[in-house]
N, C-alpha and C positions, 0 to 999 in steps of 0.2 A: 136436767140432770144436775146432781150435786156431787162434788168431789168428796168421797167419804174416807179415802185413805191414800197416802203417798208413802211409798217405801222404796228403799234402795234395792237394786237387783243384787242377788247374791254373788254372781260371777263378775259383775261390773258395778261397783258401788257408785260410780260417777253417773250411772243411768238410773232413772226413777220409774217405777211403775205407778200409774194413776188408776184409781178405782172410782167408779161413779155408781152411786146407789148400791154399793156392795159388790159390784162386778168389775172385773178388769176392763179398763178402757183403752189405755195406750201406754207404751213405754217411750220415755223421752230422756234427752240428756239433761244434766243439771243446768247447763247453760240455757237450754230452751225453757226450762221451768222457771229460771230466774228472770229471763227476758219477759215472759208472759205474766210473771208475778202470781202464779197459781198457788193457792194454799187450800188445805183441808177446809171443807165447808163452802168453798166458792161454787157458784153456779157456772156450768159450762154448756153452751148451746152448740148447735151444728156448725155455725160459722166459725166459732172459736176452735172447735175440734178440727175443722178442715185447715185452719191456719196453723194449728199445732202440727198436723200431719205434713203440711207443705214445708214448714220450717225444719222438721226432722229429716225430710228427704234431702233438703239442701245441706243440712249438717252432715248427712251421710255421704253425699257426693263430695263435699269439701274434705271430709276425712280420708276418703279414697284417694283424692287428688294429692293431698298433702303426704300421704304415705308413698305415693308414686314419686313425688318430687323429692322426697328425702334421700332417694338413691342417687339422683343426679339432676341437673337442670333439664327442663323439658320444654318442648314447644307447645303452643296452644293446640295444635293438631294432635300431638301425642296425648295430651290430657283429654281432649274431646273423644278420641278413639277409646281410651281407657274407660271413660265413664259410659260410653255406649256399650262397651263390652259388659259392664256391670248393670246394664239395662236401665240407666237413668234416662228420663225423657229429655227432649231437646231444650225445653224451657229451663229445667233444672241445670242442664249442662251449660247453657248460656249464662245463667246467673252465677254459677260457680266460677266460670272462667272470668267473668267481669269482676267478681269479688277478689279472686287471686291476682288478677292484673292490677286492681286498685291497691292491694297490699304489697305489690312489688315482687310477688312470687313467680309471675309469668311476664316475660318481656322478650318477644321474638327478636327485637333489634339487638338486645344485649346477647341473647343466645347465639345469634349468627356471628357476631364479632368474636365471642368467646370460642365458638366452635372452630372458626377459621384459625385463630391464634393457636389453639390446642393442636389442631391437625398439622399446622406448619412446624410446630415444635416437636411433635411426635414422629410424623412421617411426612416430610415436605411434599406438597401436591400443587398442581396448577389450578388455575381458576375454573377450568372446565369441570374437573372432577368435584371440586368443592361445591360448585354451584349445583351440580346434579344431586349430590348428597343432601344439600340443604333443601332443595325442591322436594325431595322424597320425604323430608321431615315436616313438610307443610309450610315452610317459610315463603313469603311472597317474593316474587322476582325482584321488585324494587328494593326490598329490604336486604336481599342477598347482594345485589349490586352495590348498595351503599356500604355494606360490611366489607366486601372484597376490596373496594376502592380505598376504604379507610385503612384496612390492615396492610394492604400491599403498598401503601405509602410508607409504612414502617419497615417492611421487608419486601424487596422487589421479587417478582416472579423468577427472574434469572438467579438471584441469590438462593432462592428456595430450591430451584432446579439444580444448581451447582452443589448445594449441600446434599441433596438426594443422590446425585451422581457420584459424589465422593464416597458416600456410604456404600453405594452399590458396588463401586470398583474395589473398595477395600474388602468387601465380603467375597467378591468373585475373583480376587487376585490368585487364589490357589487352584482355580479351574484349569489353568494352562491352555486356555483358548488362544487361537491365533488372533492378531489384532483386528482382522476383519470381522470375526465372529464376536469379539468383545464389543466392537462398535455396534453391530446389529442388536446385540442383547441390551446395550445401554440405551439405544434409540427406542427400542420397544418398551423398555422399562419406564423411561421418562414420558413416553406417549401415553402409557397406561395410567400414569399419575396425573394426566390432564394438562401437560405443558404443550404449548403450541409448537409448530415445526420450527419457527424462527428461534425460539428459546432452546429447543432440543439441539438444533444445529450449532448454535453458539456455544452451548455448554459442552457438547461433544468435542468441538474444536479446542476448547480451553483445557479439557481434561485428557484428551487423547492425541492432541496435536492438530495443527492447522489443516492438514490434509485428511483428517479422519472422516470428514463428511464431504462428499462430492456434490457440489451444487448442480441441480438439474437445470 
């Protein structure tokens, strides 16, 4: 086959239509066309056509991933799930993730650290809840543990729990609950945020008084 015509697509001039022997052959991006150095009159065999198609699939997968990443930072699992949803095959997904990782667009280590810092600034939580959320996002356990240890060297769990408790008590000040009920609500609140009993007990004593929590 010989390339008889190359023209820009009307709706997307950055993509080109290739014609071989007068018939439409394939649509490719300008980047793919440049990479393969294809020009009118060139001969194109089955192997080269397959290579063009494979490259276009990878370009498509990368484009989907980059649009997804444009909204916010993502984990590798989130990208993998998105590409599977779009019906790209496993090899295309693997190569796309490797490419994005190499370009610095995907980094689960950095994601985990950034996520923990953001959550602590937004709504302070304990390690247990943060770890659970990161596991659901597909981050490896060892990566999560490293991120938690690093970030909680900067901000202790007790400091985070104390900040959360102070915000909670400020919001609930108008509820007119008796001290015992306030204590119960605070303990339940901090526990849901993933703080351990030792930290919950310590923070409750600091915010509600030394006798707020009875040691069992």
